[in-house]
N, C-alpha and C positions, 0 to 999 in steps of 0.2 A: 780128693774127697776127704781124706783125713785132715788136711789143712783147713778145709771148709768147716768140718765139725768142730775143730779147735777154736776157730774164729767165732762160731755160733755160741759155744760154751762161754767164751770170754764175754761176748756181748750180753748174754743172759745174766752172767755174774754181775757185770757193771750195772745193768738195769735193775737187778735185785738190790744192789747197794743204794742206788738212787732212790728207789721206792722206800727203802728202809729209812734213809736220811730224811725224806719228805715226811714220813710218818712220825719221826721224832721231833719235827719242827713245830713249835707251838704257833697256832694261828688264831687270830681273833674270830669269834663266832660271827657268822653273817647275821645282820639284823633281820628280825622277823618281818615278812612283808605285811603291809597293812591290808586287811580284808574287809569286805563289806559285811555288815551285820544288820539285823532287823531291830527296829525300835518304833516308838511313836513320838510325835512332836505336837506341842501346843505353843501358845504365845502369851506374853505378858508385857507390861511396861508402857503401853500406849503407842500410837503411831509415830511419835518422836523418840520413843525409848527412854523418856525422861525418868520413868519409874524403875528403870533397871540399875540406876546408880547405886553405889555401895555394894552390898552383897556379901555373901559368906566367904569370898576369897580375900576381901579387904582392899580391893583396888581403888575404892572411892569413886571419884569422878571418872567414868570410863572414857569420856571424850578427852579429858586432859591427859589420861594415861595412854591414849592411842588405840583403845579397843573399839571405840565408836559404837555402832548399832549391831555389829556382827558378833553377838554374844549369846550365851545360853546358860540357864541354870540346869544342873544335872541331877538326876535322881540318885538315891543312896548308893546303888551298886556302881554307878559311874563316878560319882563324886569322890568316893573312897576317903572319907574324912578329910578332904582338902588336898589330898595328894594329886588330884587331877587338875587343880587350879592352874590355869595358863595353857592347858592342852588345847589343841585345835582339831576340829572335826569337820569333815566334808559330809554334807547331808543332802539327800535327794528324796523327793516324794516317791514312794514305792508304788509304781503303776499297777503291779500285779495284785496288790491288796487294797488300793485306795479307790474311793468313789471317783470316777473320772471327772465329775463336776467340781471337785475340790482339789484336784491335783494338777500341778504344772509340770508336765513331763519334759525330760531332756534338759533340766536345769538343776544345777547344784549351788549350794551356798556354803562357805566355810566360816565357822564360828569359833570363838574362843570361850572356854569354860571360865566364867567369872562369878558364878553363884550356885547355890544349892536349892534344889526343888524338894521341899520336905514331904514326907509321906502323909497321907490322910487316912488313917486306919478306920475312920468312921464310914468310909465309902469303899465299895468294892474296887478291886484292881482294874476291872474293865469298865467301870462306870463312875468316874470321878476321882478315884484313887490312883491317878495316872503315875505318880511317882513312888508308889508303894513298892517295897521289896517283894519280888526280885526283878521288877520291871526296869529295863533300860529305857530312859525317857529324857527328852530334851524339851525344856520349857524355854523357848527361844524369844529373844527380843522381837517384837512384832515386825519391824521392817525386814529383819532377816527371814522370819517365817514366811512372810508374804512373797519372798523370792521363789518359794517352792510350793506354796499352798494358797488356796482361795479363802479369803477372810471368813466367809459364812461356814466353812467346814469346821472350824474350831480346833479339831484334832485330826491329824492324818498319820497313816503308817509311813514310815521312812526307812531308808537304808542309810547307814552311816559308816564311816571309817576314820580312824586316826590318821592325820596327815601332819607333816612338819609345819611348824609355825614360821611365818615370814614377818619379820619386824624391822622397823627403821631405827637406826641408832643402836646404842649399846644397852646393856642390862642396867636397870635403875634400882636404887636403894633409897628407901625413906625410913628414917629412924624416929621412933616414938618411944614413950615410956618415961623412965626416971632413973636416978642413980641405982645401980645394981639390978636394974630391969630394963634391958635394951630390946625393944621390939622392932625388928627390921622387916619391912615389906620389900619383897623382891618382885619386880615387874618387868614387863617388856622383854620376856625371855623367848628367843627364837628356837628353832629346831624342835626338840621335845616339848618345849613350852613349860614343863613342870620340873620342879627341883626335888631331888631325892634326899640330899643332905647338904648341910651348910656349916662352915667353920669360920671363926673370926680370930684375928691376931692383932694385938695392939702394938704400937711403935716401941713400947718399952719391954717387949717380950719376944722371945724366939719361938714360942710354943703356939701351935694352933689349938684353939678351944672349940669343941663341938657345940653347935647350937641345936635347939630343939624346935620342931614345928609347934607353934602356939595355937594358931588357927588359920585356916586358909593358906594364903601365901606369906603369912607372917611367921618369922622365926625369932626366938628369943635367946638371950644370954643373961645370966645372973651375975656376971663379973662387973667389976667397977671399970667401965670403959669411957666414962663421960669426958668429953673434950680431947681424947687421945686420937692420934692418927690411926686409922683402922684399915686392915686388909680383910677381904673375904675370899673364901674358897668354896665354890659351888660345884656340886656334882648333879647333873640332870638325870632324869629317869631313863635315859639311854646309856648312862654310865660314863658320859664325857665330863671331864673336870676342867674348870677354868679358875685361875687365881687372879683376883683383882687387887693388885698391890697398891696400897696407900690411896684407895679410892675415896676414902673419907678423910679430909684434911684435919689437922690439929685445930682445936678450938670450936668444933662443931657444937650445935645445940639441938635439943630434941625438937622434932617437927620439920627438920630440914630434909631435902631430897638431894641425891647425888647421882649423876649420870655418868656411867663408865664409857670407855671407848672400845670395850670388848664385847663380843657377842658369840654365842654358840653357833 
């Protein structure tokens, strides 16, 4: 019996040490699960989505950039001054709140945030001022909206959740601006879809220089980078960082686009 007690004490001590060691080991926080939330959705842009081109994220021709007709303009609280550009949302008509005549149940559609739906303070939040603060609202490209709603409904209550973006090919960069003002559009971003921070490094320097969000998905640098080979470092809104070494070759000119081989 005495020997059994000694063994038990030793096992307890070992277990205590293992638990202590586990507690001292740093672990990465688990990602927060995506949850369904309530909002409303309208549509714009016509049956072919031709009038959704451009937009407050700066992606330009959404077909050429790979976003197609599965896009949406976000209200102020969702758009977050452009920080949400590129994020993806799964949306479904909310059967519990919708008129059944205008709701397509059991169907979801995934859209990418490409535009801003401005508030209209001249109209009430519940009667025309759909994108007023603090309403979460999606003004979707018409073809995307009609996946979940019936045209005559005009506006429907929806459930939505953030989802990872799935993209083909690598992250893309388009450089506009002029000397000492480099405006870089970042597009075709998978996973989180949106960028939290961006840095640039030229071939004649060892230092990374922070860039600032200018508008939408456009980031700027005020350094003299014209024609130099450039590398970019991106951190997405999930905290993952990728380095795009020498993605822009020497001798580039403003207006050019560059496709990387890397993706989140």
